[in-house]
N, CA, C and O atoms as a Tripos MOL2 file, in Angstrom:
@<TRIPOS>MOLECULE
protein
  280   279    70     0     0
PROTEIN
NO_CHARGES

@<TRIPOS>ATOM
      1 N          -1.0230    7.3170  -12.7120 N.3       1 MET1
      2 CA         -0.3360    5.9500  -12.4810 C.3       1 MET1
      3 C          -0.1790    4.9120  -13.3610 C.2       1 MET1
      4 O          -1.1040    4.6720  -14.1380 O.2       1 MET1
      5 N           0.7430    4.3020  -13.3820 N.am      2 ARG2
      6 CA          0.6330    3.2190  -14.2900 C.3       2 ARG2
      7 C          -0.0740    2.0260  -13.7200 C.2       2 ARG2
      8 O          -0.3400    2.0270  -12.5180 O.2       2 ARG2
      9 N          -0.3720    1.1040  -14.4080 N.am      3 LEU3
     10 CA         -1.2210   -0.4050  -13.8140 C.3       3 LEU3
     11 C          -0.0440   -1.3070  -12.9490 C.2       3 LEU3
     12 O          -0.3200   -1.9980  -11.9680 O.2       3 LEU3
     13 N           1.2460   -1.1550  -13.4950 N.am      4 SER4
     14 CA          2.2750   -1.6420  -12.8170 C.3       4 SER4
     15 C           2.6670   -1.1980  -11.4940 C.2       4 SER4
     16 O           3.0640   -1.9830  -10.6330 O.2       4 SER4
     17 N           2.5360    0.3000  -11.2900 N.am      5 GLU5
     18 CA          2.9210    0.9530  -10.0920 C.3       5 GLU5
     19 C           1.7970    0.6010   -9.0870 C.2       5 GLU5
     20 O           0.6760    0.2000   -9.4030 O.2       5 GLU5
     21 N           2.2620    0.8090   -7.8170 N.am      6 LYS6
     22 CA          1.1590    0.4760   -6.8400 C.3       6 LYS6
     23 C           1.1110    1.8470   -5.9680 C.2       6 LYS6
     24 O           2.1450    2.4860   -5.7740 O.2       6 LYS6
     25 N          -0.1640    2.2720   -5.4460 N.am      7 PRO7
     26 CA         -0.3830    3.5490   -4.9800 C.3       7 PRO7
     27 C           0.3320    3.8420   -3.6690 C.2       7 PRO7
     28 O           1.1650    3.0310   -3.2680 O.2       7 PRO7
     29 N           0.0840    4.8700   -3.0210 N.am      8 ASP8
     30 CA          0.7980    4.9120   -1.5600 C.3       8 ASP8
     31 C          -0.2040    4.3890   -0.5220 C.2       8 ASP8
     32 O          -1.4280    4.5240   -0.5010 O.2       8 ASP8
     33 N           0.5220    3.8300    0.2390 N.am      9 CYS9
     34 CA         -0.2960    3.1300    1.5250 C.3       9 CYS9
     35 C          -0.5840    4.1760    2.5770 C.2       9 CYS9
     36 O           0.2270    5.0600    2.8530 O.2       9 CYS9
     37 N          -1.6280    4.0630    3.0880 N.am     10 CYS10
     38 CA         -2.2530    4.6930    4.3110 C.3      10 CYS10
     39 C          -1.5690    4.5970    5.4940 C.2      10 CYS10
     40 O          -1.5780    3.4640    5.9760 O.2      10 CYS10
     41 N          -0.9920    5.4200    6.0980 N.am     11 PRO11
     42 CA         -0.0710    5.1610    7.2750 C.3      11 PRO11
     43 C          -0.8330    4.8700    8.3910 C.2      11 PRO11
     44 O          -0.2790    4.5650    9.4470 O.2      11 PRO11
     45 N          -2.2190    4.9340    8.2730 N.am     12 ILE12
     46 CA         -2.9930    4.3310    9.4080 C.3      12 ILE12
     47 C          -3.4410    2.7970    9.6540 C.2      12 ILE12
     48 O          -3.4630    2.0700   10.6460 O.2      12 ILE12
     49 N          -3.7710    2.6490    8.3560 N.am     13 CYS13
     50 CA         -4.3170    1.1170    8.1840 C.3      13 CYS13
     51 C          -3.3450    0.4490    7.3380 C.2      13 CYS13
     52 O          -3.3630   -0.7820    7.3640 O.2      13 CYS13
     53 N          -2.4980    1.0350    6.5910 N.am     14 GLY14
     54 CA         -1.7870    0.2250    5.7300 C.3      14 GLY14
     55 C          -2.4130   -0.2440    4.2740 C.2      14 GLY14
     56 O          -1.7730   -0.9150    3.4640 O.2      14 GLY14
     57 N          -3.8310    0.2390    4.0630 N.am     15 ASN15
     58 CA         -4.1130   -0.3060    2.9090 C.3      15 ASN15
     59 C          -3.7380    0.6900    1.7780 C.2      15 ASN15
     60 O          -2.9080    1.5500    2.0720 O.2      15 ASN15
     61 N          -4.2470    0.6780    0.5190 N.am     16 TYR16
     62 CA         -3.6910    1.5700   -0.4940 C.3      16 TYR16
     63 C          -4.6220    2.7970   -0.6510 C.2      16 TYR16
     64 O          -5.8380    2.6080   -0.6080 O.2      16 TYR16
     65 N          -4.1710    3.9270   -0.8130 N.am     17 LEU17
     66 CA         -4.9490    5.3620   -1.0090 C.3      17 LEU17
     67 C          -5.2480    5.4340   -2.3860 C.2      17 LEU17
     68 O          -4.6070    6.2020   -3.1030 O.2      17 LEU17
     69 N          -6.2560    4.6380   -2.8890 N.am     18 THR18
     70 CA         -6.6630    4.7500   -4.3560 C.3      18 THR18
     71 C          -8.0380    4.1950   -4.2350 C.2      18 THR18
     72 O          -8.4820    3.5060   -3.3170 O.2      18 THR18
     73 N          -8.7680    4.6990   -5.5440 N.am     19 THR19
     74 CA        -10.0840    4.4470   -5.5580 C.3      19 THR19
     75 C         -10.3290    3.2440   -6.7250 C.2      19 THR19
     76 O         -11.3850    2.7160   -7.0750 O.2      19 THR19
     77 N          -9.0400    3.0320   -7.1590 N.am     20 ALA20
     78 CA         -8.8540    1.9280   -8.4450 C.3      20 ALA20
     79 C          -9.4040    0.7310   -7.9490 C.2      20 ALA20
     80 O          -9.1760    0.2880   -6.8240 O.2      20 ALA20
     81 N         -10.4020    0.0170   -9.1130 N.am     21 LEU21
     82 CA        -10.8300   -1.2390   -8.6810 C.3      21 LEU21
     83 C          -9.9490   -2.4010   -8.7780 C.2      21 LEU21
     84 O         -10.3750   -3.5120   -8.4610 O.2      21 LEU21
     85 N          -8.6700   -2.2180   -9.2220 N.am     22 GLN22
     86 CA         -7.9020   -3.3490   -9.3520 C.3      22 GLN22
     87 C          -7.5060   -3.5590   -7.7610 C.2      22 GLN22
     88 O          -7.0090   -4.6370   -7.4360 O.2      22 GLN22
     89 N          -7.7140   -2.5750   -6.8110 N.am     23 PHE23
     90 CA         -6.9760   -2.6530   -5.5400 C.3      23 PHE23
     91 C          -7.9810   -3.0070   -4.5180 C.2      23 PHE23
     92 O          -7.7910   -2.8000   -3.3190 O.2      23 PHE23
     93 N          -9.1720   -3.6020   -5.0530 N.am     24 ASN24
     94 CA        -10.5920   -3.6150   -4.1660 C.3      24 ASN24
     95 C         -10.1740   -4.5410   -3.2190 C.2      24 ASN24
     96 O          -9.3750   -5.4030   -3.5840 O.2      24 ASN24
     97 N         -10.5680   -4.5230   -2.0620 N.am     25 GLY25
     98 CA        -10.3110   -5.1850   -0.7850 C.3      25 GLY25
     99 C          -8.8700   -4.8620   -0.3920 C.2      25 GLY25
    100 O          -8.4270   -5.7400    0.3490 O.2      25 GLY25
    101 N          -8.0900   -3.9910   -0.6210 N.am     26 HIS26
    102 CA         -6.8770   -3.6600   -0.1970 C.3      26 HIS26
    103 C          -6.7830   -2.0680   -0.4450 C.2      26 HIS26
    104 O          -5.6790   -1.5270   -0.4960 O.2      26 HIS26
    105 N          -8.0710   -1.2800   -0.6080 N.am     27 ARG27
    106 CA         -7.9400    0.0040   -0.4130 C.3      27 ARG27
    107 C          -8.4060    0.7780    0.8550 C.2      27 ARG27
    108 O          -9.4440    0.4980    1.4530 O.2      27 ARG27
    109 N          -7.7080    1.5940    1.1510 N.am     28 CYS28
    110 CA         -8.0600    2.3820    2.3650 C.3      28 CYS28
    111 C          -9.5860    3.1720    1.9820 C.2      28 CYS28
    112 O          -9.6960    3.9300    1.0180 O.2      28 CYS28
    113 N         -10.4510    2.9200    2.7020 N.am     29 ALA29
    114 CA        -11.9310    3.2810    2.2690 C.3      29 ALA29
    115 C         -12.5560    4.3970    3.4890 C.2      29 ALA29
    116 O         -13.7390    4.7100    3.6240 O.2      29 ALA29
    117 N         -11.4470    4.8540    4.2700 N.am     30 ASP30
    118 CA        -11.9360    5.7550    5.3730 C.3      30 ASP30
    119 C         -11.4330    7.1860    4.9160 C.2      30 ASP30
    120 O         -10.2430    7.4990    4.9350 O.2      30 ASP30
    121 N         -12.5080    8.0680    4.4830 N.am     31 PRO31
    122 CA        -11.9900    9.2820    4.0880 C.3      31 PRO31
    123 C         -11.1780   10.1240    5.0220 C.2      31 PRO31
    124 O         -10.3170   10.9180    4.6430 O.2      31 PRO31
    125 N         -11.4780    9.9210    6.1500 N.am     32 SER32
    126 CA        -10.4730   10.6040    7.5720 C.3      32 SER32
    127 C          -9.0270   10.1720    7.3950 C.2      32 SER32
    128 O          -8.1430   10.9760    7.6900 O.2      32 SER32
    129 N          -8.6880    8.8480    6.8920 N.am     33 HIS33
    130 CA         -7.6260    8.6070    6.8000 C.3      33 HIS33
    131 C          -6.7540    9.2570    5.6590 C.2      33 HIS33
    132 O          -5.5580    9.5130    5.7950 O.2      33 HIS33
    133 N          -7.5690    9.5200    4.3940 N.am     34 TRP34
    134 CA         -6.9770   10.3250    3.3500 C.3      34 TRP34
    135 C          -6.8670   11.6730    3.7450 C.2      34 TRP34
    136 O          -6.1060   12.3960    3.1010 O.2      34 TRP34
    137 N          -7.4730   12.1100    4.6520 N.am     35 LEU35
    138 CA         -7.1740   13.4690    5.0910 C.3      35 LEU35
    139 C          -6.0350   13.7070    6.0660 C.2      35 LEU35
    140 O          -5.2380   14.6430    6.0040 O.2      35 LEU35
    141 N          -6.0610   12.6710    7.0390 N.am     36 ALA36
    142 CA         -4.8960   12.7050    7.9130 C.3      36 ALA36
    143 C          -3.5170   12.5350    6.8380 C.2      36 ALA36
    144 O          -2.5430   13.2710    7.0030 O.2      36 ALA36
    145 N          -3.5340   11.7850    6.0380 N.am     37 ALA37
    146 CA         -2.3550   11.4300    4.7930 C.3      37 ALA37
    147 C          -2.1070   12.6110    4.2540 C.2      37 ALA37
    148 O          -0.9160   12.7240    3.9630 O.2      37 ALA37
    149 N          -2.8360   13.6610    3.9690 N.am     38 GLY38
    150 CA         -2.6510   14.7990    3.2250 C.3      38 GLY38
    151 C          -2.8260   14.5110    1.7960 C.2      38 GLY38
    152 O          -2.1700   15.1330    0.9600 O.2      38 GLY38
    153 N          -3.7960   13.4740    1.4200 N.am     39 HIS39
    154 CA         -4.0180   12.9780    0.1540 C.3      39 HIS39
    155 C          -5.3440   13.8770   -0.3260 C.2      39 HIS39
    156 O          -5.5970   14.1650   -1.4960 O.2      39 HIS39
    157 N          -6.0620   14.2220    0.7430 N.am     40 LEU40
    158 CA         -7.2900   15.2730    0.4100 C.3      40 LEU40
    159 C          -7.4130   16.3320    1.4670 C.2      40 LEU40
    160 O          -6.9580   16.3690    2.6110 O.2      40 LEU40
    161 N          -8.0760   17.1000    0.8550 N.am     41 ALA41
    162 CA         -8.2910   18.4890    1.7400 C.3      41 ALA41
    163 C          -9.4930   18.6670    2.1050 C.2      41 ALA41
    164 O         -10.2880   18.4160    1.1990 O.2      41 ALA41
    165 N         -10.0780   19.0850    3.3110 N.am     42 PRO42
    166 CA        -11.5650   19.0000    3.6960 C.3      42 PRO42
    167 C         -12.2840   19.8130    2.5980 C.2      42 PRO42
    168 O         -13.5150   19.7950    2.6040 O.2      42 PRO42
    169 N         -11.7190   20.4280    1.7860 N.am     43 THR43
    170 CA        -12.7420   21.3200    0.5920 C.3      43 THR43
    171 C         -12.7080   20.0240   -0.7070 C.2      43 THR43
    172 O         -13.4650   20.1260   -1.6720 O.2      43 THR43
    173 N         -12.0520   19.2200   -0.6130 N.am     44 ASP44
    174 CA        -11.8830   18.2780   -1.8550 C.3      44 ASP44
    175 C         -13.4990   17.5180   -1.7230 C.2      44 ASP44
    176 O         -13.6280   16.3610   -1.3230 O.2      44 ASP44
    177 N         -14.4250   18.2120   -2.0490 N.am     45 TYR45
    178 CA        -15.8130   17.4910   -1.9370 C.3      45 TYR45
    179 C         -16.1020   16.3670   -2.9030 C.2      45 TYR45
    180 O         -16.8260   15.4200   -2.5960 O.2      45 TYR45
    181 N         -15.4680   16.5080   -4.1790 N.am     46 TYR46
    182 CA        -15.8470   15.4810   -4.9550 C.3      46 TYR46
    183 C         -14.8840   14.2250   -4.6840 C.2      46 TYR46
    184 O         -15.2830   13.0660   -4.7940 O.2      46 TYR46
    185 N         -13.7640   14.5250   -4.3720 N.am     47 ARG47
    186 CA        -12.9810   13.2310   -4.1040 C.3      47 ARG47
    187 C         -13.5660   12.5580   -2.7350 C.2      47 ARG47
    188 O         -13.5750   11.3370   -2.5810 O.2      47 ARG47
    189 N         -14.0170   13.4040   -1.8330 N.am     48 LEU48
    190 CA        -14.3750   12.8210   -0.5150 C.3      48 LEU48
    191 C         -15.5040   11.8770   -0.8490 C.2      48 LEU48
    192 O         -15.5700   10.7150   -0.4460 O.2      48 LEU48
    193 N         -16.4980   12.5570   -1.7200 N.am     49 ALA49
    194 CA        -17.8180   11.6220   -2.1890 C.3      49 ALA49
    195 C         -17.0780   10.4930   -2.8320 C.2      49 ALA49
    196 O         -17.3140    9.4160   -2.2850 O.2      49 ALA49
    197 N         -16.3240   10.4420   -3.7510 N.am     50 GLU50
    198 CA        -15.9130    9.3480   -4.4580 C.3      50 GLU50
    199 C         -15.2570    8.3360   -3.5510 C.2      50 GLU50
    200 O         -15.5670    7.1500   -3.6600 O.2      50 GLU50
    201 N         -14.4420    8.7010   -2.7380 N.am     51 VAL51
    202 CA        -13.9270    7.7110   -1.6000 C.3      51 VAL51
    203 C         -15.2040    7.1760   -0.9960 C.2      51 VAL51
    204 O         -15.4300    5.9670   -0.9620 O.2      51 VAL51
    205 N         -16.1150    8.1680   -0.4720 N.am     52 PHE52
    206 CA        -17.2820    7.6700    0.3930 C.3      52 PHE52
    207 C         -18.1500    6.5870   -0.5400 C.2      52 PHE52
    208 O         -18.5750    5.5410   -0.0490 O.2      52 PHE52
    209 N         -18.3390    6.9030   -1.7550 N.am     53 ALA53
    210 CA        -19.0990    5.8790   -2.7310 C.3      53 ALA53
    211 C         -18.3020    4.5550   -2.8490 C.2      53 ALA53
    212 O         -18.8340    3.4440   -2.8200 O.2      53 ALA53
    213 N         -17.1510    4.7530   -2.9680 N.am     54 GLN54
    214 CA        -16.3430    3.4160   -3.2770 C.3      54 GLN54
    215 C         -16.4060    2.5960   -1.7840 C.2      54 GLN54
    216 O         -16.5240    1.3730   -1.8640 O.2      54 GLN54
    217 N         -16.3490    3.0680   -0.7270 N.am     55 GLU55
    218 CA        -16.3800    2.4910    0.6110 C.3      55 GLU55
    219 C         -17.9190    1.7320    0.8440 C.2      55 GLU55
    220 O         -18.1880    0.6660    1.3970 O.2      55 GLU55
    221 N         -18.7690    2.7120    0.2080 N.am     56 SER56
    222 CA        -20.0370    1.8360    0.3820 C.3      56 SER56
    223 C         -20.2420    0.6460   -0.6790 C.2      56 SER56
    224 O         -20.8580   -0.3700   -0.3570 O.2      56 SER56
    225 N         -19.7350    0.8110   -1.8630 N.am     57 VAL57
    226 CA        -19.7400   -0.3880   -2.9510 C.3      57 VAL57
    227 C         -18.8790   -1.5750   -2.5050 C.2      57 VAL57
    228 O         -19.2720   -2.7200   -2.7320 O.2      57 VAL57
    229 N         -17.6400   -1.3260   -1.8360 N.am     58 GLU58
    230 CA        -17.0060   -2.5730   -1.3430 C.3      58 GLU58
    231 C         -17.7530   -2.7360   -0.1290 C.2      58 GLU58
    232 O         -17.7870   -3.9660   -0.0910 O.2      58 GLU58
    233 N         -18.3560   -2.3630    0.8570 N.am     59 LEU59
    234 CA        -19.1890   -2.6720    2.1530 C.3      59 LEU59
    235 C         -20.0360   -3.4510    1.6150 C.2      59 LEU59
    236 O         -20.2550   -4.4780    2.2570 O.2      59 LEU59
    237 N         -20.6710   -3.3010    0.5170 N.am     60 ASN60
    238 CA        -22.0040   -3.7760   -0.3030 C.3      60 ASN60
    239 C         -21.5340   -5.4300   -0.7570 C.2      60 ASN60
    240 O         -22.2150   -6.4420   -0.5890 O.2      60 ASN60
    241 N         -20.3400   -5.3490   -1.2940 N.am     61 GLN61
    242 CA        -19.8820   -6.4870   -1.9950 C.3      61 GLN61
    243 C         -19.3940   -7.5660   -0.8800 C.2      61 GLN61
    244 O         -19.6270   -8.7630   -1.0500 O.2      61 GLN61
    245 N         -18.7640   -7.1260    0.1740 N.am     62 ARG62
    246 CA        -18.3360   -7.8410    1.4090 C.3      62 ARG62
    247 C         -19.7380   -8.5750    1.9280 C.2      62 ARG62
    248 O         -19.7880   -9.7570    2.2680 O.2      62 ARG62
    249 N         -20.7830   -7.7240    1.9280 N.am     63 LEU63
    250 CA        -21.9460   -8.2590    2.8370 C.3      63 LEU63
    251 C         -22.3070   -9.3760    1.9000 C.2      63 LEU63
    252 O         -22.2270  -10.5280    2.3290 O.2      63 LEU63
    253 N         -22.7230   -9.1430    0.5820 N.am     64 HIS64
    254 CA        -23.3050   -9.9550   -0.3000 C.3      64 HIS64
    255 C         -22.5510  -11.3120   -0.2550 C.2      64 HIS64
    256 O         -23.2090  -12.3520   -0.2860 O.2      64 HIS64
    257 N         -20.9300  -11.3460   -0.1700 N.am     65 GLN65
    258 CA        -20.2360  -12.3100   -0.2220 C.3      65 GLN65
    259 C         -20.2360  -13.0220    1.0000 C.2      65 GLN65
    260 O         -19.6920  -14.1270    1.0000 O.2      65 GLN65
    261 N         -20.7950  -12.5510    2.1450 N.am     66 ALA66
    262 CA        -20.4490  -13.2100    3.6630 C.3      66 ALA66
    263 C         -21.9110  -13.6990    3.7220 C.2      66 ALA66
    264 O         -22.0300  -14.5150    4.6360 O.2      66 ALA66
    265 N         -23.1070  -13.4700    3.0350 N.am     67 GLN67
    266 CA        -24.4430  -14.2630    3.2460 C.3      67 GLN67
    267 C         -24.2740  -15.4380    2.7260 C.2      67 GLN67
    268 O         -23.4810  -15.5930    1.7970 O.2      67 GLN67
    269 N         -25.0850  -16.5860    3.3060 N.am     68 PRO68
    270 CA        -24.9290  -17.8740    2.7490 C.3      68 PRO68
    271 C         -26.0430  -18.0280    1.8910 C.2      68 PRO68
    272 O         -27.1890  -17.7460    2.2400 O.2      68 PRO68
    273 N         -25.7620  -18.4280    0.8780 N.am     69 SER69
    274 CA        -26.4400  -18.8990   -0.0740 C.3      69 SER69
    275 C         -27.8220  -20.0470    0.1800 C.2      69 SER69
    276 O         -27.5770  -21.2030    0.5260 O.2      69 SER69
    277 N         -29.1870  -19.5930   -0.0250 N.am     70 SER70
    278 CA        -30.0150  -20.6480    0.5890 C.3      70 SER70
    279 C         -30.8490  -21.3160   -0.6420 C.2      70 SER70
    280 O         -31.6340  -22.2390   -0.4270 O.2      70 SER70
@<TRIPOS>BOND
     1     1     2 1
     2     2     3 1
     3     3     4 2
     4     3     5 am
     5     5     6 1
     6     6     7 1
     7     7     8 2
     8     7     9 am
     9     9    10 1
    10    10    11 1
    11    11    12 2
    12    11    13 am
    13    13    14 1
    14    14    15 1
    15    15    16 2
    16    15    17 am
    17    17    18 1
    18    18    19 1
    19    19    20 2
    20    19    21 am
    21    21    22 1
    22    22    23 1
    23    23    24 2
    24    23    25 am
    25    25    26 1
    26    26    27 1
    27    27    28 2
    28    27    29 am
    29    29    30 1
    30    30    31 1
    31    31    32 2
    32    31    33 am
    33    33    34 1
    34    34    35 1
    35    35    36 2
    36    35    37 am
    37    37    38 1
    38    38    39 1
    39    39    40 2
    40    39    41 am
    41    41    42 1
    42    42    43 1
    43    43    44 2
    44    43    45 am
    45    45    46 1
    46    46    47 1
    47    47    48 2
    48    47    49 am
    49    49    50 1
    50    50    51 1
    51    51    52 2
    52    51    53 am
    53    53    54 1
    54    54    55 1
    55    55    56 2
    56    55    57 am
    57    57    58 1
    58    58    59 1
    59    59    60 2
    60    59    61 am
    61    61    62 1
    62    62    63 1
    63    63    64 2
    64    63    65 am
    65    65    66 1
    66    66    67 1
    67    67    68 2
    68    67    69 am
    69    69    70 1
    70    70    71 1
    71    71    72 2
    72    71    73 am
    73    73    74 1
    74    74    75 1
    75    75    76 2
    76    75    77 am
    77    77    78 1
    78    78    79 1
    79    79    80 2
    80    79    81 am
    81    81    82 1
    82    82    83 1
    83    83    84 2
    84    83    85 am
    85    85    86 1
    86    86    87 1
    87    87    88 2
    88    87    89 am
    89    89    90 1
    90    90    91 1
    91    91    92 2
    92    91    93 am
    93    93    94 1
    94    94    95 1
    95    95    96 2
    96    95    97 am
    97    97    98 1
    98    98    99 1
    99    99   100 2
   100    99   101 am
   101   101   102 1
   102   102   103 1
   103   103   104 2
   104   103   105 am
   105   105   106 1
   106   106   107 1
   107   107   108 2
   108   107   109 am
   109   109   110 1
   110   110   111 1
   111   111   112 2
   112   111   113 am
   113   113   114 1
   114   114   115 1
   115   115   116 2
   116   115   117 am
   117   117   118 1
   118   118   119 1
   119   119   120 2
   120   119   121 am
   121   121   122 1
   122   122   123 1
   123   123   124 2
   124   123   125 am
   125   125   126 1
   126   126   127 1
   127   127   128 2
   128   127   129 am
   129   129   130 1
   130   130   131 1
   131   131   132 2
   132   131   133 am
   133   133   134 1
   134   134   135 1
   135   135   136 2
   136   135   137 am
   137   137   138 1
   138   138   139 1
   139   139   140 2
   140   139   141 am
   141   141   142 1
   142   142   143 1
   143   143   144 2
   144   143   145 am
   145   145   146 1
   146   146   147 1
   147   147   148 2
   148   147   149 am
   149   149   150 1
   150   150   151 1
   151   151   152 2
   152   151   153 am
   153   153   154 1
   154   154   155 1
   155   155   156 2
   156   155   157 am
   157   157   158 1
   158   158   159 1
   159   159   160 2
   160   159   161 am
   161   161   162 1
   162   162   163 1
   163   163   164 2
   164   163   165 am
   165   165   166 1
   166   166   167 1
   167   167   168 2
   168   167   169 am
   169   169   170 1
   170   170   171 1
   171   171   172 2
   172   171   173 am
   173   173   174 1
   174   174   175 1
   175   175   176 2
   176   175   177 am
   177   177   178 1
   178   178   179 1
   179   179   180 2
   180   179   181 am
   181   181   182 1
   182   182   183 1
   183   183   184 2
   184   183   185 am
   185   185   186 1
   186   186   187 1
   187   187   188 2
   188   187   189 am
   189   189   190 1
   190   190   191 1
   191   191   192 2
   192   191   193 am
   193   193   194 1
   194   194   195 1
   195   195   196 2
   196   195   197 am
   197   197   198 1
   198   198   199 1
   199   199   200 2
   200   199   201 am
   201   201   202 1
   202   202   203 1
   203   203   204 2
   204   203   205 am
   205   205   206 1
   206   206   207 1
   207   207   208 2
   208   207   209 am
   209   209   210 1
   210   210   211 1
   211   211   212 2
   212   211   213 am
   213   213   214 1
   214   214   215 1
   215   215   216 2
   216   215   217 am
   217   217   218 1
   218   218   219 1
   219   219   220 2
   220   219   221 am
   221   221   222 1
   222   222   223 1
   223   223   224 2
   224   223   225 am
   225   225   226 1
   226   226   227 1
   227   227   228 2
   228   227   229 am
   229   229   230 1
   230   230   231 1
   231   231   232 2
   232   231   233 am
   233   233   234 1
   234   234   235 1
   235   235   236 2
   236   235   237 am
   237   237   238 1
   238   238   239 1
   239   239   240 2
   240   239   241 am
   241   241   242 1
   242   242   243 1
   243   243   244 2
   244   243   245 am
   245   245   246 1
   246   246   247 1
   247   247   248 2
   248   247   249 am
   249   249   250 1
   250   250   251 1
   251   251   252 2
   252   251   253 am
   253   253   254 1
   254   254   255 1
   255   255   256 2
   256   255   257 am
   257   257   258 1
   258   258   259 1
   259   259   260 2
   260   259   261 am
   261   261   262 1
   262   262   263 1
   263   263   264 2
   264   263   265 am
   265   265   266 1
   266   266   267 1
   267   267   268 2
   268   267   269 am
   269   269   270 1
   270   270   271 1
   271   271   272 2
   272   271   273 am
   273   273   274 1
   274   274   275 1
   275   275   276 2
   276   275   277 am
   277   277   278 1
   278   278   279 1
   279   279   280 2
@<TRIPOS>SUBSTRUCTURE
     1 MET1         2 RESIDUE 1 A MET
     2 ARG2         6 RESIDUE 1 A ARG
     3 LEU3        10 RESIDUE 1 A LEU
     4 SER4        14 RESIDUE 1 A SER
     5 GLU5        18 RESIDUE 1 A GLU
     6 LYS6        22 RESIDUE 1 A LYS
     7 PRO7        26 RESIDUE 1 A PRO
     8 ASP8        30 RESIDUE 1 A ASP
     9 CYS9        34 RESIDUE 1 A CYS
    10 CYS10       38 RESIDUE 1 A CYS
    11 PRO11       42 RESIDUE 1 A PRO
    12 ILE12       46 RESIDUE 1 A ILE
    13 CYS13       50 RESIDUE 1 A CYS
    14 GLY14       54 RESIDUE 1 A GLY
    15 ASN15       58 RESIDUE 1 A ASN
    16 TYR16       62 RESIDUE 1 A TYR
    17 LEU17       66 RESIDUE 1 A LEU
    18 THR18       70 RESIDUE 1 A THR
    19 THR19       74 RESIDUE 1 A THR
    20 ALA20       78 RESIDUE 1 A ALA
    21 LEU21       82 RESIDUE 1 A LEU
    22 GLN22       86 RESIDUE 1 A GLN
    23 PHE23       90 RESIDUE 1 A PHE
    24 ASN24       94 RESIDUE 1 A ASN
    25 GLY25       98 RESIDUE 1 A GLY
    26 HIS26      102 RESIDUE 1 A HIS
    27 ARG27      106 RESIDUE 1 A ARG
    28 CYS28      110 RESIDUE 1 A CYS
    29 ALA29      114 RESIDUE 1 A ALA
    30 ASP30      118 RESIDUE 1 A ASP
    31 PRO31      122 RESIDUE 1 A PRO
    32 SER32      126 RESIDUE 1 A SER
    33 HIS33      130 RESIDUE 1 A HIS
    34 TRP34      134 RESIDUE 1 A TRP
    35 LEU35      138 RESIDUE 1 A LEU
    36 ALA36      142 RESIDUE 1 A ALA
    37 ALA37      146 RESIDUE 1 A ALA
    38 GLY38      150 RESIDUE 1 A GLY
    39 HIS39      154 RESIDUE 1 A HIS
    40 LEU40      158 RESIDUE 1 A LEU
    41 ALA41      162 RESIDUE 1 A ALA
    42 PRO42      166 RESIDUE 1 A PRO
    43 THR43      170 RESIDUE 1 A THR
    44 ASP44      174 RESIDUE 1 A ASP
    45 TYR45      178 RESIDUE 1 A TYR
    46 TYR46      182 RESIDUE 1 A TYR
    47 ARG47      186 RESIDUE 1 A ARG
    48 LEU48      190 RESIDUE 1 A LEU
    49 ALA49      194 RESIDUE 1 A ALA
    50 GLU50      198 RESIDUE 1 A GLU
    51 VAL51      202 RESIDUE 1 A VAL
    52 PHE52      206 RESIDUE 1 A PHE
    53 ALA53      210 RESIDUE 1 A ALA
    54 GLN54      214 RESIDUE 1 A GLN
    55 GLU55      218 RESIDUE 1 A GLU
    56 SER56      222 RESIDUE 1 A SER
    57 VAL57      226 RESIDUE 1 A VAL
    58 GLU58      230 RESIDUE 1 A GLU
    59 LEU59      234 RESIDUE 1 A LEU
    60 ASN60      238 RESIDUE 1 A ASN
    61 GLN61      242 RESIDUE 1 A GLN
    62 ARG62      246 RESIDUE 1 A ARG
    63 LEU63      250 RESIDUE 1 A LEU
    64 HIS64      254 RESIDUE 1 A HIS
    65 GLN65      258 RESIDUE 1 A GLN
    66 ALA66      262 RESIDUE 1 A ALA
    67 GLN67      266 RESIDUE 1 A GLN
    68 PRO68      270 RESIDUE 1 A PRO
    69 SER69      274 RESIDUE 1 A SER
    70 SER70      278 RESIDUE 1 A SER
């Protein structure tokens, strides 16, 4: 995929089906959505783990941004 191209959108949540960091905050981070959209098979263990890991990273980033600084 070229940098100027946008990845497919998730038919469930509307976010992008990608793990590319440039789409951070607009990526579909639910592996079940990826499975339902046909972008992953239940036996794609590495890709499923990658999506789970990206979801964890984004969640941690959002939590740190939401915390008031003291």
